[in-house]
N, C-alpha and C positions, 0 to 999 in steps of 0.2 A: 601493488595498487586500484582501488574498485573508486572509479566517481559515475554520481548519480544523479539527476537530474530530472526534477519533475514539473507536470504540467498539469491544468484543469482544474485546481483548486476556484473555488468566489462564491460569490452568497448567490442561495435561492432559497424559493419558497417552500415551505412542507408540502410533500406531496412529486416534491418533483425529480429530477435527476443532472448528475456529477458523473462525466468519466477521469478517472484519474490516469497522467501513463507515466511510467516510470523511462529514460535508457541508460545505459548503464554505457560508461566505459574504459577502458587500462584492462591490466590484468583480468577479464572477467572468465577466462579459462577454469579457474579455480574458486568460480561460483558455480555452485549449483544446487540452490535456492533464492528464489523471490519475494519478496513481499509487499506488505501493506502493514505499520504499525499508524496508531493516533496516539495523540494525548489531550485531553480537553483541561483547561484552563484546574487551574488546582486538584489532578488528578493525574494517576501513574500513567504510562505511558502504555499500550495496547494492544495482544498482535489481531490485526482485523483479516486478513486473509493471507495465505499464501501459496505456491506451488513450487516444486522442488522439478528437477532437471527428467524423473521419472514420470512426472506428470500426478506424484501425490499434491491434493488440495485439501489445506487448512479454511477452514475459515470460522472465524466468531458468533456465538450464539447468539449472540445480538443483532448480527445482521443478514445471517442466515435468509434465502428466498429473499431475501432487498439488493445484495452483492453479490457481483461476480467477478475474479481474482482469472486471464487469462493473462499466457506470457506466450508471444510470439515466435520467440527466439530467445538465444541466450541474452539478449542486448537489450528486452522493452521489456517487461508487462504492463498489464492495463489496469485496472480495475473500475467496472462496469455498479454507479450504486443510481438504487432505483428507489422511485419510496422512502425518498430520505425525508432524516425527527428530526425536530430539533435538538433531538438528544445526541443527533452522528454531530454537531458542531463538535470542530476540535482540527489539530493541525497533522495533519498526514501525512510519513514521515515513509518516503520509501526505504526497502529494504533489504541488499542482498549476503550471504554467508556462505560458507561450506559448511556442510552441515555435522564434517567432520573434526571440522580443524573451530573451533570456538575460537580465538582470537582474530579467524579470516573474517568480521564483520563489518558490514559499511552501509552509510548511514547517506541519506539525499537531509539536501537542506528544510525540505518539507514545506507545506505548502495550505493554507489554509480555507475551509470548510464551513462556511456557515448556513445556520437554515433557517429562516425565519418562518416566526410560528402564524 
């Protein structure tokens, strides 16, 4: 099992920045991709950004140029969010998975990000 603990959410105004961090523990040797998803009220959970162990990065079109994902090591992944907009308001979830094993997917508890206009 893999445990994920997120930090860094909060309330900011439009145009401000936040940095989310996620720390992994447990059987992390099985993980080869980490990233962030978000879920706004009444909407489906969507991918924000992901980075694989090989350094391949996926960024959602809605946040390109504003958000950056970085993975310091196999245990930690950060999401730098700049120029935040009210539509970025959501619960953000850290995700860790094995891209070759569909059942090997883990979620953090979620952290609220609220952007006021």
